[in-house]
N, C-alpha and C positions, 0 to 999 in steps of 0.2 A: 208893824205893830200887831201883836196877837192878843192884846188886852183891850176888851170892850166893856162898856157899862150899859146896863139897862136903865133907861130914864124913868123917872117917876110916872110919866105919862103912858108907859107901856113899852114893850119890846118891839123894835123894828129891825128886821134883817137888813144888813148893809152889804153891798157887793164886795167891799173891801174885806169882809169876813171870809168870803169864799177864796179870794186871792191869797190871803194869809194862811188859810187852812191848806190850800194846795201847796204852798211854798214850805210851810213849817210842819204840817201834819197835825196841827192843833190850833184852837183858839180858846181864849178864856172870856166868858161873859159874866161880869160881876153884877150882883143884884138881880139876877134873872127871876129869882123868887123874892117876893116882898116879905116883910116881917110876919104878917098874918099867915101866909102860906107856910113859912118855916115853922111857925108855932104849931100849926095843925099837923104837919108831918112829924115833928118832934113828939107831940102828945100821942099821936097814933103809934109811933114806934115804941115809946117808953111804956105804953099801957098794953102792948101786945104780948099775950101769953104764948102765942104761936111762934113769935120770933125767938124768945128765950128757949122754948122747947126744941126748936129746930137748929139752934146755933151749935156750931162745932168749933173746936180749937185748932188753931194753926200755929205750930211752933216755929220760932225763928232760930238763928244760929247762936243766940245768947241765952238759951234756956227759958225764954219768956214766951207767953202764949197770947194771941189775939183771938177774939171770937169772930165768926163769920156766919152769915146766913145767905143762901142763894136760892132763888126761885125763878122758874122759867115762865110762868103765866102771870101777866099783869092783872091781878084781881080787881075787885070793885072797891077796894079801900083807897086811902089817900095815896099810897105809894103807886098803886096801879094807875090812878088818875094822873099822877105826875109823869109817868112814863108814856102816857097817851095824850098829854096836853098839847095844844096847838103850838105853843112857842118852842117846845122841845121837838116834836115830830116835824113840823114844817122847816125848822132850822136844819135838822139832820138831812131831810130830803133835799134841801137846796145845796147843802155842802156836798152830798154824795151823788147828786144828779139823778135821783130816782126814788121810788117808793121804799120805805123802810119798814121793818117789823121788829118786835121786841125779841131779843135773844135770851137775855136773863137780867134779873136785878140782883145786885149784891149789896149787902149791908155789912160794912166792916165796923166792928165794935172794939175799939182799943181803950182799955182801962187806963186812967191817968197814972203815970209813973210806973205802973206794973205791967201794962200790956206790951205785947211783943211788937215787932216791926214786920212789915211785909217786904220781902226781898225784891230788889230791882228786877223787873221783868218787862218784856215786850208783849202786849196782849196778843199780837198777831200769831205768835208761836202757839198759843193755846187754841186760837180760832182755827188755825191750819190743821192742827191735830184733831179737831172736831169736825172737819169736813168743809171748811170755808177756805177755798184755794186761793183767793185773792183778799187783800186787806181792805175790802170795801165795806167796812163796818165802822162803828163809832162807839167810843166809850163816853158816856155823859156822866160827869162827876159832880155831885152836890155835897158840900160839907155843911153839917148842921152845927158843929162846934167851930171855934176859932181855929183856923188852919195856918199854923206858923211852924217854922223849922224846929222850934223848941219842943213842940208836942208831936213831931213826926208827921208833918204834912206830906201831901203828894208832891213829888218833885217831877218836873217835866224838863227833859234835856233840850238844849238849843241845838236841834238838828232836824233833818228831814226824816223823822221817825216813820212817816207813812210809807217810805220806800224801803224800810228795813226788811230783810228777808231772813233774819236770824230765827230759826225754828227751834232753838234750844230753850226749853221752858224752865230750866233751872235758874236762870238769871245770873249765873256765875260770870259770864263774859259779856253780859248786856252793857252796852254803852261804854265799854272799855275800848278806846280807839286802837289800842295796841293788839287786841285780840278779836274784836268784832269788826271784820272787814266789810260787812254788809251794810254798814250805815254810812250816810253822808255826814261827815263831821266837819264843822266849820270852826276853825280856831279863831279866837278873838285876838286879833293882832295888837289891840291896845293894851292887853295884859302881858304881852311878851316883853322881856327886858333885854 
């Protein structure tokens, strides 16, 4: 199981999380942020002139555009505190077996119905081309809006993506078992007829 929940009493790391992370390449921790924390982050982002000023468009294959902002230094605002908070940092350190540092923060802003989509990709291809020769990094994803298929949520494949060595950053062959021979793909036998 890769799906965990943060209890109302607070977040507690479980050894099963590490086992699942090593086997699948990811885990999900639901309710890691409480409603008050999400409200503070949302208010901070919605009222930030810097975010709007530094946002840029990313076009998809359907002629639509999503906005994106990336920054490398975790500042002293709410988003910087989120990237440095104990429950995020200590969990990453336990999963990766060592000290971690902030590589970058990315805010994806997809407008309802009109915003574009982000093409399938494997983050490690980008990391490798930026000088990180092993995939000993972690993506931490927080969603502030409802995250469902109908509004274009993040999809995580059922495979050992941590061992993927696909360095093609275009995404065109990512997770296509017929073309991407670098992934471990597990076929669900119960779906076969």
